[in-house]
N, CA and C atoms as an extended XYZ file, in Angstrom:
603
Properties=species:S:1:pos:R:3:atomname:S:1:resname:S:1:resid:I:1 pbc="F F F"
N        12.835      -25.911       59.501 N   MET     1
C        13.282      -26.376       58.191 CA  MET     1
C        14.331      -27.457       58.405 C   MET     1
N        14.022      -28.712       58.005 N   GLN     2
C        14.961      -29.815       58.160 CA  GLN     2
C        15.587      -30.177       56.819 C   GLN     2
N        16.832      -30.603       56.870 N   ILE     3
C        17.535      -31.058       55.671 CA  ILE     3
C        17.873      -32.529       55.839 C   ILE     3
N        17.371      -33.351       54.962 N   SER     4
C        17.682      -34.779       54.948 CA  SER     4
C        17.712      -35.234       53.494 C   SER     4
N        18.904      -35.433       52.964 N   MET     5
C        19.074      -35.753       51.546 CA  MET     5
C        19.330      -37.247       51.364 C   MET     5
N        18.402      -38.059       51.821 N   GLN     6
C        18.611      -39.500       51.833 CA  GLN     6
C        18.801      -40.082       50.438 C   GLN     6
N        18.092      -39.564       49.447 N   SER     7
C        18.216      -40.123       48.092 CA  SER     7
C        19.615      -39.913       47.528 C   SER     7
N        20.184      -38.742       47.738 N   ASP     8
C        21.555      -38.476       47.288 CA  ASP     8
C        22.547      -39.362       48.032 C   ASP     8
N        22.314      -39.553       49.304 N   ILE     9
C        23.209      -40.370       50.127 CA  ILE     9
C        23.175      -41.832       49.681 C   ILE     9
N        21.981      -42.382       49.492 N   ASP    10
C        21.836      -43.773       49.051 CA  ASP    10
C        22.482      -43.992       47.685 C   ASP    10
N        22.322      -43.019       46.816 N   LYS    11
C        22.897      -43.117       45.472 CA  LYS    11
C        24.425      -43.161       45.543 C   LYS    11
N        25.012      -42.302       46.381 N   ALA    12
C        26.467      -42.255       46.518 CA  ALA    12
C        27.010      -43.553       47.113 C   ALA    12
N        26.327      -44.101       48.109 N   ILE    13
C        26.763      -45.360       48.724 CA  ILE    13
C        26.784      -46.477       47.684 C   ILE    13
N        25.763      -46.531       46.868 N   LYS    14
C        25.654      -47.572       45.847 CA  LYS    14
C        26.759      -47.442       44.797 C   LYS    14
N        27.066      -46.226       44.406 N   GLN    15
C        28.055      -46.000       43.351 CA  GLN    15
C        29.487      -46.239       43.824 C   GLN    15
N        29.761      -46.004       45.099 N   LEU    16
C        31.133      -46.045       45.594 CA  LEU    16
C        31.590      -47.414       46.084 C   LEU    16
N        30.675      -48.344       46.211 N   GLY    17
C        31.068      -49.688       46.619 CA  GLY    17
C        31.731      -49.706       47.980 C   GLY    17
N        32.977      -50.209       48.034 N   ALA    18
C        33.686      -50.337       49.307 CA  ALA    18
C        33.919      -48.993       49.988 C   ALA    18
N        34.065      -47.952       49.168 N   LEU    19
C        34.287      -46.619       49.739 CA  LEU    19
C        32.991      -45.971       50.236 C   LEU    19
N        31.896      -46.675       50.017 N   GLY    20
C        30.606      -46.125       50.431 CA  GLY    20
C        30.488      -45.879       51.926 C   GLY    20
N        31.338      -46.538       52.697 N   LYS    21
C        31.285      -46.338       54.144 CA  LYS    21
C        31.689      -44.917       54.547 C   LYS    21
N        32.309      -44.165       53.608 N   GLN    22
C        32.699      -42.781       53.882 CA  GLN    22
C        31.528      -41.808       53.695 C   GLN    22
N        30.473      -42.289       53.051 N   VAL    23
C        29.369      -41.392       52.687 CA  VAL    23
C        28.646      -40.797       53.902 C   VAL    23
N        28.272      -41.587       54.924 N   PRO    24
C        27.568      -40.979       56.061 CA  PRO    24
C        28.335      -39.837       56.723 C   PRO    24
N        29.639      -40.021       56.884 N   PHE    25
C        30.444      -38.944       57.474 CA  PHE    25
C        30.427      -37.710       56.584 C   PHE    25
N        30.647      -37.912       55.271 N   ALA    26
C        30.648      -36.786       54.337 CA  ALA    26
C        29.287      -36.105       54.300 C   ALA    26
N        28.221      -36.896       54.340 N   ALA    27
C        26.874      -36.329       54.309 CA  ALA    27
C        26.615      -35.478       55.543 C   ALA    27
N        27.079      -35.943       56.697 N   SER    28
C        26.896      -35.173       57.925 CA  SER    28
C        27.626      -33.841       57.848 C   SER    28
N        28.857      -33.874       57.344 N   VAL    29
C        29.631      -32.630       57.172 CA  VAL    29
C        28.893      -31.675       56.234 C   VAL    29
N        28.374      -32.218       55.136 N   ALA    30
C        27.691      -31.389       54.139 CA  ALA    30
C        26.384      -30.817       54.683 C   ALA    30
N        25.640      -31.620       55.420 N   ILE    31
C        24.392      -31.125       56.016 CA  ILE    31
C        24.683      -29.999       56.995 C   ILE    31
N        25.702      -30.196       57.826 N   ASN    32
C        26.037      -29.161       58.799 CA  ASN    32
C        26.492      -27.870       58.135 C   ASN    32
N        27.228      -27.985       57.047 N   GLN    33
C        27.654      -26.795       56.315 CA  GLN    33
C        26.456      -26.107       55.668 C   GLN    33
N        25.534      -26.907       55.152 N   THR    34
C        24.364      -26.341       54.475 CA  THR    34
C        23.443      -25.610       55.442 C   THR    34
N        23.215      -26.189       56.638 N   VAL    35
C        22.346      -25.479       57.588 CA  VAL    35
C        23.011      -24.188       58.074 C   VAL    35
N        24.340      -24.174       58.168 N   LYS    36
C        25.042      -22.933       58.524 CA  LYS    36
C        24.907      -21.908       57.405 C   LYS    36
N        24.979      -22.379       56.154 N   ASP    37
C        24.768      -21.483       55.015 CA  ASP    37
C        23.375      -20.869       55.065 C   ASP    37
N        22.380      -21.696       55.364 N   ILE    38
C        21.003      -21.207       55.446 CA  ILE    38
C        20.867      -20.195       56.576 C   ILE    38
N        21.470      -20.492       57.717 N   GLN    39
C        21.400      -19.580       58.859 CA  GLN    39
C        21.944      -18.197       58.496 C   GLN    39
N        23.085      -18.161       57.812 N   LYS    40
C        23.677      -16.879       57.415 CA  LYS    40
C        22.767      -16.126       56.455 C   LYS    40
N        22.176      -16.845       55.507 N   VAL    41
C        21.269      -16.217       54.540 CA  VAL    41
C        20.033      -15.669       55.254 C   VAL    41
N        19.468      -16.453       56.175 N   GLU    42
C        18.280      -16.027       56.906 CA  GLU    42
C        18.570      -14.796       57.764 C   GLU    42
N        19.709      -14.793       58.438 N   GLN    43
C        20.038      -13.667       59.305 CA  GLN    43
C        20.300      -12.390       58.516 C   GLN    43
N        20.827      -12.532       57.308 N   ALA    44
C        21.006      -11.359       56.449 CA  ALA    44
C        19.659      -10.900       55.898 C   ALA    44
N        18.806      -11.851       55.516 N   ALA    45
C        17.506      -11.522       54.917 CA  ALA    45
C        16.565      -10.853       55.911 C   ALA    45
N        16.591      -11.296       57.169 N   ILE    46
C        15.655      -10.727       58.151 CA  ILE    46
C        15.951       -9.244       58.388 C   ILE    46
N        17.211       -8.855       58.247 N   LYS    47
C        17.574       -7.443       58.405 CA  LYS    47
C        17.058       -6.606       57.238 C   LYS    47
N        16.952       -7.228       56.063 N   ARG    48
C        16.442       -6.511       54.888 CA  ARG    48
C        14.917       -6.452       54.873 C   ARG    48
N        14.295       -7.530       55.266 N   GLU    49
C        12.859       -7.684       55.048 CA  GLU    49
C        11.990       -7.202       56.210 C   GLU    49
N        12.563       -7.101       57.407 N   LEU    50
C        11.824       -6.587       58.553 CA  LEU    50
C        12.388       -5.231       58.966 C   LEU    50
N        11.578       -4.453       59.632 N   ASP    51
C        11.970       -3.108       60.028 CA  ASP    51
C        12.739       -3.143       61.347 C   ASP    51
N        14.040       -2.998       61.252 N   LYS    52
C        14.926       -2.893       62.408 CA  LYS    52
C        14.742       -4.019       63.434 C   LYS    52
N        14.922       -5.272       63.032 N   PRO    53
C        14.829       -6.356       64.020 CA  PRO    53
C        15.936       -6.211       65.065 C   PRO    53
N        15.633       -6.582       66.295 N   THR    54
C        16.629       -6.476       67.361 CA  THR    54
C        17.694       -7.554       67.176 C   THR    54
N        18.884       -7.361       67.747 N   PRO    55
C        19.918       -8.391       67.653 CA  PRO    55
C        19.460       -9.743       68.186 C   PRO    55
N        18.640       -9.739       69.252 N   SER    56
C        18.163      -11.013       69.800 CA  SER    56
C        17.231      -11.730       68.831 C   SER    56
N        16.471      -10.966       68.038 N   THR    57
C        15.606      -11.584       67.028 CA  THR    57
C        16.451      -12.236       65.941 C   THR    57
N        17.474      -11.528       65.477 N   VAL    58
C        18.360      -12.065       64.429 CA  VAL    58
C        19.073      -13.323       64.939 C   VAL    58
N        19.575      -13.263       66.166 N   LYS    59
C        20.294      -14.401       66.744 CA  LYS    59
C        19.357      -15.551       67.113 C   LYS    59
N        18.042      -15.284       67.087 N   GLY    60
C        17.077      -16.329       67.412 CA  GLY    60
C        16.949      -17.391       66.342 C   GLY    60
N        17.559      -17.177       65.180 N   ILE    61
C        17.585      -18.190       64.122 CA  ILE    61
C        18.784      -19.098       64.392 C   ILE    61
N        18.522      -20.339       64.760 N   ARG    62
C        19.566      -21.266       65.191 CA  ARG    62
C        19.601      -22.512       64.303 C   ARG    62
N        20.598      -23.352       64.532 N   VAL    63
C        20.699      -24.623       63.807 CA  VAL    63
C        20.964      -25.751       64.792 C   VAL    63
N        20.517      -26.938       64.443 N   SER    64
C        20.930      -28.153       65.159 CA  SER    64
C        21.686      -29.014       64.160 C   SER    64
N        22.767      -29.605       64.602 N   ARG    65
C        23.682      -30.310       63.716 CA  ARG    65
C        23.312      -31.778       63.567 C   ARG    65
N        23.728      -32.336       62.457 N   SER    66
C        23.520      -33.761       62.213 CA  SER    66
C        24.744      -34.532       62.709 C   SER    66
N        24.600      -35.850       62.758 N   SER    67
C        25.726      -36.746       63.000 CA  SER    67
C        25.659      -37.833       61.938 C   SER    67
N        26.701      -38.643       61.819 N   LYS    68
C        26.669      -39.680       60.785 CA  LYS    68
C        25.656      -40.776       61.111 C   LYS    68
N        25.197      -40.809       62.358 N   ARG    69
C        24.148      -41.767       62.738 CA  ARG    69
C        22.745      -41.184       62.538 C   ARG    69
N        22.655      -39.873       62.577 N   LYS    70
C        21.369      -39.200       62.355 CA  LYS    70
C        21.604      -38.078       61.357 C   LYS    70
N        21.380      -38.383       60.089 N   LEU    71
C        21.714      -37.447       59.016 CA  LEU    71
C        20.576      -36.454       58.777 C   LEU    71
N        20.331      -35.644       59.797 N   VAL    72
C        19.297      -34.607       59.713 CA  VAL    72
C        19.832      -33.344       60.382 C   VAL    72
N        19.792      -32.242       59.659 N   GLY    73
C        20.142      -30.944       60.231 CA  GLY    73
C        18.904      -30.060       60.210 C   GLY    73
N        18.805      -29.153       61.166 N   THR    74
C        17.609      -28.328       61.292 CA  THR    74
C        17.969      -26.852       61.437 C   THR    74
N        17.229      -26.014       60.741 N   VAL    75
C        17.292      -24.565       60.939 CA  VAL    75
C        15.989      -24.182       61.626 C   VAL    75
N        16.067      -23.538       62.782 N   PHE    76
C        14.852      -23.263       63.544 CA  PHE    76
C        14.932      -21.903       64.230 C   PHE    76
N        13.794      -21.464       64.727 N   ILE    77
C        13.705      -20.199       65.464 CA  ILE    77
C        13.373      -20.548       66.907 C   ILE    77
N        14.146      -20.038       67.856 N   ILE    78
C        13.926      -20.392       69.255 CA  ILE    78
C        12.522      -19.952       69.680 C   ILE    78
N        11.889      -20.719       70.582 N   PRO    79
C        10.455      -20.540       70.878 CA  PRO    79
C        10.006      -19.126       71.223 C   PRO    79
N        10.718      -18.413       72.103 N   HIS    80
C        10.201      -17.106       72.521 CA  HIS    80
C        10.321      -16.065       71.412 C   HIS    80
N        11.194      -16.287       70.428 N   ILE    81
C        11.270      -15.413       69.255 CA  ILE    81
C        10.207      -15.824       68.240 C   ILE    81
N        10.004      -17.122       68.113 N   ASP    82
C         9.014      -17.631       67.154 CA  ASP    82
C         7.601      -17.192       67.506 C   ASP    82
N         7.333      -16.906       68.778 N   LYS    83
C         5.993      -16.497       69.189 CA  LYS    83
C         5.495      -15.288       68.413 C   LYS    83
N         6.400      -14.356       68.097 N   PHE    84
C         5.964      -13.191       67.323 CA  PHE    84
C         6.477      -13.222       65.881 C   PHE    84
N         7.625      -13.885       65.655 N   LEU    85
C         8.201      -13.889       64.311 CA  LEU    85
C         7.369      -14.717       63.336 C   LEU    85
N         6.638      -15.710       63.843 N   LYS    86
C         5.839      -16.549       62.951 CA  LYS    86
C         4.792      -15.741       62.204 C   LYS    86
N         4.339      -14.642       62.785 N   TYR    87
C         3.353      -13.804       62.089 CA  TYR    87
C         4.004      -13.040       60.937 C   TYR    87
N         5.293      -12.731       61.063 N   GLN    88
C         6.019      -12.089       59.971 CA  GLN    88
C         6.310      -13.074       58.850 C   GLN    88
N         6.357      -14.363       59.176 N   ILE    89
C         6.640      -15.397       58.182 CA  ILE    89
C         5.359      -15.875       57.505 C   ILE    89
N         4.334      -16.130       58.289 N   GLU    90
C         3.115      -16.740       57.774 CA  GLU    90
C         1.936      -15.778       57.677 C   GLU    90
N         2.040      -14.604       58.303 N   GLY    91
C         0.910      -13.689       58.350 CA  GLY    91
C        -0.095      -14.146       59.398 C   GLY    91
N        -1.222      -13.452       59.463 N   GLY    92
C        -2.266      -13.834       60.405 CA  GLY    92
C        -2.551      -12.751       61.419 C   GLY    92
N        -3.414      -13.063       62.353 N   THR    93
C        -3.836      -12.114       63.383 CA  THR    93
C        -3.225      -12.504       64.717 C   THR    93
N        -2.494      -11.581       65.292 N   ARG    94
C        -1.818      -11.844       66.560 CA  ARG    94
C        -2.655      -11.320       67.722 C   ARG    94
N        -3.025      -12.183       68.666 N   PRO    95
C        -3.791      -11.716       69.827 CA  PRO    95
C        -2.901      -10.880       70.736 C   PRO    95
N        -3.476       -9.999       71.542 N   PRO    96
C        -2.660       -9.171       72.443 CA  PRO    96
C        -2.005      -10.014       73.531 C   PRO    96
N        -0.879       -9.541       74.032 N   ARG    97
C        -0.180      -10.251       75.098 CA  ARG    97
C        -0.895      -10.107       76.436 C   ARG    97
N        -1.722       -9.075       76.557 N   SER    98
C        -2.555       -8.914       77.750 CA  SER    98
C        -3.963       -8.581       77.270 C   SER    98
N        -4.654       -7.658       77.907 N   LYS    99
C        -6.009       -7.322       77.477 CA  LYS    99
C        -6.009       -6.633       76.110 C   LYS    99
N        -4.965       -5.892       75.829 N   ALA   100
C        -4.848       -5.197       74.539 CA  ALA   100
C        -3.375       -5.005       74.219 C   ALA   100
N        -3.087       -4.841       72.936 N   GLU   101
C        -1.710       -4.612       72.487 CA  GLU   101
C        -1.445       -3.116       72.409 C   GLU   101
N        -0.342       -2.670       73.005 N   ALA   102
C         0.020       -1.260       72.976 CA  ALA   102
C         0.780       -0.964       71.680 C   ALA   102
N         0.192       -0.138       70.835 N   VAL   103
C         0.785        0.185       69.534 CA  VAL   103
C         1.224        1.646       69.543 C   VAL   103
N         2.519        1.932       69.383 N   PRO   104
C         2.987        3.321       69.426 CA  PRO   104
C         2.437        4.143       68.260 C   PRO   104
N         2.038        5.373       68.555 N   VAL   105
C         1.514        6.276       67.528 CA  VAL   105
C         2.357        7.552       67.473 C   VAL   105
N         2.396        8.279       68.599 N   SER   106
C         3.164        9.527       68.646 CA  SER   106
C         4.059        9.535       69.877 C   SER   106
N         4.900        8.539       69.968 N   ILE   107
C         5.799        8.427       71.106 CA  ILE   107
C         7.187        8.078       70.592 C   ILE   107
N         8.187        8.582       71.260 N   ARG   108
C         9.561        8.321       70.839 CA  ARG   108
C         9.889        6.847       71.009 C   ARG   108
N        10.479        6.255       69.956 N   LEU   109
C        10.822        4.836       69.975 CA  LEU   109
C        12.331        4.662       70.030 C   LEU   109
N        12.775        3.454       70.402 N   ASN   110
C        14.210        3.186       70.376 CA  ASN   110
C        14.656        2.890       68.942 C   ASN   110
N        15.916        2.596       68.760 N   LYS   111
C        16.451        2.436       67.407 CA  LYS   111
C        15.905        1.218       66.683 C   LYS   111
N        15.213        0.337       67.414 N   TYR   112
C        14.617       -0.845       66.791 CA  TYR   112
C        13.120       -0.664       66.530 C   TYR   112
N        12.630        0.553       66.758 N   GLY   113
C        11.229        0.820       66.490 CA  GLY   113
C        10.282        0.355       67.568 C   GLY   113
N        10.798        0.094       68.769 N   ASN   114
C         9.975       -0.371       69.877 CA  ASN   114
C         9.855        0.713       70.945 C   ASN   114
N         8.816        0.597       71.782 N   ILE   115
C         8.675        1.520       72.900 CA  ILE   115
C         9.801        1.232       73.896 C   ILE   115
N        10.657        2.205       74.180 N   PRO   116
C        11.800        1.928       75.073 CA  PRO   116
C        11.339        1.621       76.488 C   PRO   116
N        12.027        0.670       77.110 N   GLY   117
C        11.739        0.339       78.491 CA  GLY   117
C        10.390       -0.284       78.723 C   GLY   117
N         9.820       -0.884       77.677 N   ARG   118
C         8.464       -1.426       77.806 CA  ARG   118
C         8.366       -2.470       78.915 C   ARG   118
N         9.347       -3.353       78.975 N   ARG   119
C         9.315       -4.407       79.994 CA  ARG   119
C         9.521       -3.840       81.395 C   ARG   119
N        10.121       -2.660       81.483 N   GLN   120
C        10.374       -2.056       82.787 CA  GLN   120
C         9.231       -1.126       83.200 C   GLN   120
N         8.078       -1.226       82.532 N   GLY   121
C         6.915       -0.434       82.928 CA  GLY   121
C         6.902        0.965       82.354 C   GLY   121
N         7.406        1.127       81.132 N   LYS   122
C         7.443        2.441       80.501 CA  LYS   122
C         6.038        3.038       80.385 C   LYS   122
N         5.056        2.226       79.996 N   LEU   123
C         3.702        2.745       79.808 CA  LEU   123
C         3.100        3.183       81.135 C   LEU   123
N         3.320        2.393       82.190 N   ALA   124
C         2.812        2.767       83.513 CA  ALA   124
C         3.452        4.076       83.982 C   ALA   124
N         4.739        4.219       83.711 N   LYS   125
C         5.452        5.441       84.094 CA  LYS   125
C         4.937        6.629       83.289 C   LYS   125
N         4.623        6.373       82.017 N   LEU   126
C         4.113        7.432       81.148 CA  LEU   126
C         2.813        8.016       81.714 C   LEU   126
N         1.984        7.157       82.300 N   LEU   127
C         0.692        7.594       82.822 CA  LEU   127
C         0.800        8.348       84.142 C   LEU   127
N         1.994        8.392       84.745 N   THR   128
C         2.165        9.154       85.985 CA  THR   128
C         2.386       10.644       85.695 C   THR   128
N         2.609       10.978       84.437 N   ARG   129
C         2.812       12.384       84.086 CA  ARG   129
C         1.493       13.147       84.195 C   ARG   129
N         1.527       14.421       84.577 N   PRO   130
C         0.283       15.185       84.755 CA  PRO   130
C        -0.445       15.493       83.446 C   PRO   130
N         0.249       15.392       82.317 N   ASP   131
C        -0.397       15.755       81.040 CA  ASP   131
C        -0.837       14.537       80.233 C   ASP   131
N        -0.776       13.331       80.806 N   THR   132
C        -1.192       12.132       80.076 CA  THR   132
C        -2.315       11.413       80.824 C   THR   132
N        -3.103       10.662       80.069 N   PHE   133
C        -4.202        9.908       80.676 CA  PHE   133
C        -4.619        8.798       79.721 C   PHE   133
N        -5.265        7.788       80.284 N   SER   134
C        -5.764        6.673       79.491 CA  SER   134
C        -7.267        6.853       79.299 C   SER   134
N        -7.733        6.772       78.038 N   ALA   135
C        -9.151        6.996       77.758 CA  ALA   135
C        -9.483        6.510       76.356 C   ALA   135
N       -10.798        6.447       76.096 N   THR   136
C       -11.279        6.164       74.752 CA  THR   136
C       -11.913        7.446       74.217 C   THR   136
N       -11.330        7.974       73.152 N   ILE   137
C       -11.806        9.215       72.552 CA  ILE   137
C       -12.147        8.966       71.091 C   ILE   137
N       -13.360        9.317       70.731 N   ARG   138
C       -13.849        9.098       69.366 CA  ARG   138
C       -13.649        7.647       68.930 C   ARG   138
N       -13.872        6.754       69.868 N   GLY   139
C       -13.783        5.327       69.573 CA  GLY   139
C       -12.384        4.753       69.584 C   GLY   139
N       -11.379        5.563       69.923 N   VAL   140
C        -9.987        5.104       69.940 CA  VAL   140
C        -9.485        5.042       71.374 C   VAL   140
N        -9.139        3.840       71.817 N   ALA   141
C        -8.633        3.652       73.172 CA  ALA   141
C        -7.117        3.760       73.182 C   ALA   141
N        -6.590        4.397       74.216 N   GLY   142
C        -5.137        4.499       74.301 CA  GLY   142
C        -4.689        5.478       75.362 C   GLY   142
N        -3.412        5.850       75.278 N   ILE   143
C        -2.826        6.847       76.166 CA  ILE   143
C        -2.751        8.154       75.394 C   ILE   143
N        -3.326        9.200       75.971 N   TRP   144
C        -3.420       10.503       75.313 CA  TRP   144
C        -2.615       11.543       76.086 C   TRP   144
N        -2.227       12.590       75.380 N   GLN   145
C        -1.484       13.685       76.003 CA  GLN   145
C        -2.217       15.003       75.753 C   GLN   145
N        -2.411       15.777       76.821 N   ARG   146
C        -3.044       17.084       76.693 CA  ARG   146
C        -2.045       18.101       76.148 C   ARG   146
N        -2.548       19.078       75.442 N   GLY   147
C        -1.708       20.153       74.950 CA  GLY   147
C        -1.336       21.113       76.073 C   GLY   147
N        -0.503       22.079       75.756 N   LYS   148
C        -0.046       23.047       76.749 CA  LYS   148
C        -0.644       24.427       76.470 C   LYS   148
N        -0.791       25.190       77.513 N   GLY   149
C        -1.246       26.567       77.366 CA  GLY   149
C        -2.579       26.678       76.658 C   GLY   149
N        -2.610       27.462       75.587 N   ARG   150
C        -3.849       27.659       74.845 CA  ARG   150
C        -4.337       26.381       74.162 C   ARG   150
N        -3.433       25.443       73.983 N   ASN   151
C        -3.791       24.178       73.312 CA  ASN   151
C        -4.160       23.076       74.301 C   ASN   151
N        -4.475       23.477       75.529 N   ARG   152
C        -4.737       22.474       76.565 CA  ARG   152
C        -5.900       21.560       76.209 C   ARG   152
N        -6.871       22.082       75.470 N   ASN   153
C        -8.035       21.268       75.112 CA  ASN   153
C        -7.754       20.303       73.962 C   ASN   153
N        -6.600       20.428       73.347 N   ARG   154
C        -6.214       19.500       72.283 CA  ARG   154
C        -5.514       18.283       72.891 C   ARG   154
N        -5.793       17.128       72.322 N   VAL   155
C        -5.147       15.907       72.820 CA  VAL   155
C        -4.462       15.180       71.669 C   VAL   155
N        -3.368       14.513       71.994 N   THR   156
C        -2.602       13.752       71.008 CA  THR   156
C        -2.531       12.292       71.455 C   THR   156
N        -2.808       11.397       70.546 N   LEU   157
C        -2.729        9.968       70.857 CA  LEU   157
C        -1.267        9.536       70.842 C   LEU   157
N        -0.783        9.063       71.982 N   LEU   158
C         0.603        8.598       72.084 CA  LEU   158
C         0.709        7.099       71.792 C   LEU   158
N        -0.180        6.333       72.417 N   VAL   159
C        -0.169        4.870       72.284 CA  VAL   159
C        -1.613        4.393       72.132 C   VAL   159
N        -1.869        3.579       71.118 N   ALA   160
C        -3.210        3.028       70.908 CA  ALA   160
C        -3.292        1.628       71.494 C   ALA   160
N        -4.455        1.305       72.050 N   TYR   161
C        -4.701       -0.047       72.548 CA  TYR   161
C        -5.466       -0.820       71.474 C   TYR   161
N        -4.846       -1.838       70.920 N   GLU   162
C        -5.467       -2.636       69.870 CA  GLU   162
C        -5.818       -4.015       70.412 C   GLU   162
N        -7.029       -4.488       70.079 N   LYS   163
C        -7.453       -5.807       70.535 CA  LYS   163
C        -6.720       -6.924       69.798 C   LYS   163
N        -6.254       -6.633       68.589 N   GLU   164
C        -5.497       -7.613       67.815 CA  GLU   164
C        -4.662       -6.880       66.781 C   GLU   164
N        -3.636       -7.543       66.293 N   THR   165
C        -2.755       -6.953       65.281 CA  THR   165
C        -2.689       -7.892       64.087 C   THR   165
N        -2.965       -7.363       62.906 N   LYS   166
C        -2.965       -8.191       61.695 CA  LYS   166
C        -1.640       -8.019       60.950 C   LYS   166
N        -1.130       -9.136       60.460 N   TYR   167
C         0.147       -9.138       59.751 CA  TYR   167
C         0.003       -9.787       58.377 C   TYR   167
N         0.745       -9.258       57.426 N   SER   168
C         0.918       -9.916       56.132 CA  SER   168
C         2.318      -10.509       56.114 C   SER   168
N         2.523      -11.644       55.428 N   PRO   169
C         3.868      -12.242       55.391 CA  PRO   169
C         4.910      -11.248       54.878 C   PRO   169
N         6.009      -11.132       55.599 N   ALA   170
C         7.060      -10.190       55.207 CA  ALA   170
C         8.434      -10.851       55.137 C   ALA   170
N         8.669      -11.841       55.988 N   PHE   171
C         9.970      -12.518       56.049 CA  PHE   171
C         9.843      -13.868       55.348 C   PHE   171
N        10.546      -14.024       54.228 N   LYS   172
C        10.416      -15.229       53.393 CA  LYS   172
C        11.352      -16.338       53.879 C   LYS   172
N        11.114      -16.775       55.100 N   PHE   173
C        11.980      -17.752       55.760 CA  PHE   173
C        12.101      -19.047       54.964 C   PHE   173
N        10.976      -19.648       54.603 N   TYR   174
C        11.003      -20.942       53.918 CA  TYR   174
C        11.588      -20.819       52.512 C   TYR   174
N        11.253      -19.747       51.815 N   GLU   175
C        11.783      -19.550       50.471 CA  GLU   175
C        13.306      -19.433       50.491 C   GLU   175
N        13.833      -18.676       51.465 N   HIS   176
C        15.292      -18.533       51.570 CA  HIS   176
C        15.951      -19.874       51.864 C   HIS   176
N        15.339      -20.657       52.745 N   ALA   177
C        15.909      -21.955       53.116 CA  ALA   177
C        15.919      -22.910       51.929 C   ALA   177
N        14.810      -22.967       51.194 N   GLU   178
C        14.726      -23.881       50.049 CA  GLU   178
C        15.693      -23.480       48.941 C   GLU   178
N        15.773      -22.188       48.681 N   ARG   179
C        16.664      -21.705       47.626 CA  ARG   179
C        18.131      -21.943       47.983 C   ARG   179
N        18.488      -21.711       49.240 N   THR   180
C        19.877      -21.913       49.672 CA  THR   180
C        20.245      -23.391       49.650 C   THR   180
N        19.305      -24.249       50.056 N   THR   181
C        19.557      -25.694       50.010 CA  THR   181
C        19.816      -26.144       48.578 C   THR   181
N        18.980      -25.685       47.646 N   ALA   182
C        19.145      -26.065       46.239 CA  ALA   182
C        20.474      -25.571       45.675 C   ALA   182
N        20.922      -24.439       46.157 N   LYS   183
C        22.151      -23.831       45.641 CA  LYS   183
C        23.411      -24.426       46.258 C   LYS   183
N        23.362      -24.780       47.555 N   ARG   184
C        24.587      -25.138       48.275 CA  ARG   184
C        24.761      -26.636       48.546 C   ARG   184
N        23.666      -27.382       48.628 N   TRP   185
C        23.774      -28.764       49.086 CA  TRP   185
C        24.716      -29.608       48.241 C   TRP   185
N        24.510      -29.683       46.945 N   HIS   186
C        25.322      -30.568       46.098 CA  HIS   186
C        26.796      -30.164       46.129 C   HIS   186
N        27.058      -28.885       46.144 N   ARG   187
C        28.449      -28.430       46.226 CA  ARG   187
C        29.072      -28.859       47.553 C   ARG   187
N        28.348      -28.661       48.644 N   ASN   188
C        28.867      -29.044       49.958 CA  ASN   188
C        29.071      -30.557       50.068 C   ASN   188
N        28.125      -31.322       49.533 N   PHE   189
C        28.202      -32.781       49.604 CA  PHE   189
C        29.360      -33.313       48.766 C   PHE   189
N        29.487      -32.835       47.543 N   ASN   190
C        30.578      -33.295       46.669 CA  ASN   190
C        31.940      -32.953       47.257 C   ASN   190
N        32.057      -31.776       47.839 N   LYS   191
C        33.324      -31.362       48.449 CA  LYS   191
C        33.661      -32.244       49.650 C   LYS   191
N        32.689      -32.484       50.513 N   ALA   192
C        32.913      -33.311       51.698 CA  ALA   192
C        33.208      -34.758       51.323 C   ALA   192
N        32.502      -35.265       50.311 N   LEU   193
C        32.700      -36.647       49.881 CA  LEU   193
C        34.077      -36.833       49.260 C   LEU   193
N        34.520      -35.892       48.455 N   SER   194
C        35.850      -35.960       47.846 CA  SER   194
C        36.932      -35.968       48.912 C   SER   194
N        36.765      -35.134       49.927 N   ALA   195
C        37.739      -35.086       51.022 CA  ALA   195
C        37.760      -36.396       51.805 C   ALA   195
N        36.594      -36.982       52.043 N   ALA   196
C        36.523      -38.238       52.798 CA  ALA   196
C        37.155      -39.381       52.021 C   ALA   196
N        36.956      -39.407       50.724 N   ILE   197
C        37.527      -40.483       49.883 CA  ILE   197
C        39.058      -40.369       49.840 C   ILE   197
N        39.564      -39.130       49.718 N   ARG   198
C        41.009      -38.932       49.689 CA  ARG   198
C        41.651      -39.414       50.988 C   ARG   198
N        40.973      -39.147       52.084 N   THR   199
C        41.489      -39.570       53.389 CA  THR   199
C        41.515      -41.095       53.525 C   THR   199
N        40.484      -41.755       52.946 N   ALA   200
C        40.352      -43.198       53.079 CA  ALA   200
C        41.347      -43.969       52.228 C   ALA   200
N        41.832      -43.356       51.165 N   ARG   201
C        42.730      -44.078       50.235 CA  ARG   201
C        44.171      -44.081       50.735 C   ARG   201
């Protein structure tokens, strides 16, 4: 999401005459304040709209600042977070990261709703237990657990292997950015411009 309010900037330069030289600096200050405002709104919204996002996901929403020579500010999501977050924003079908996506069914998760220690080989370690095995049962592929004692013939699906994962849009990233820009930009610009003019006089 980029912010470039060139029409407002051109209008201010024209109206201010000799003081118009203060406009680019004021515009840069206002753009930078506005993208920070958007970042705060987005980081608060993602906690409401997604189920227990990790701190790294929340912090993955970043900004790039403008300068008076380049009056463009950007709110963006860092690439390795955007790889999965874009499906929460736009929806769609996410292909598995390997042959299949491991989807937790009856396994203890961490406080963020993820399989704990996944990157450290949690699933491989899970399969070393004597009561677990990987198989396809009744058309469902995954990691299963045998029952104990008299229930030994019963099995419980711990983790399902899915060929793809479908998402519906849940995080209204663009809507939050557009609404915050409409709400904050003119206030930020007028405040910055007034301060720049006072300094110049």
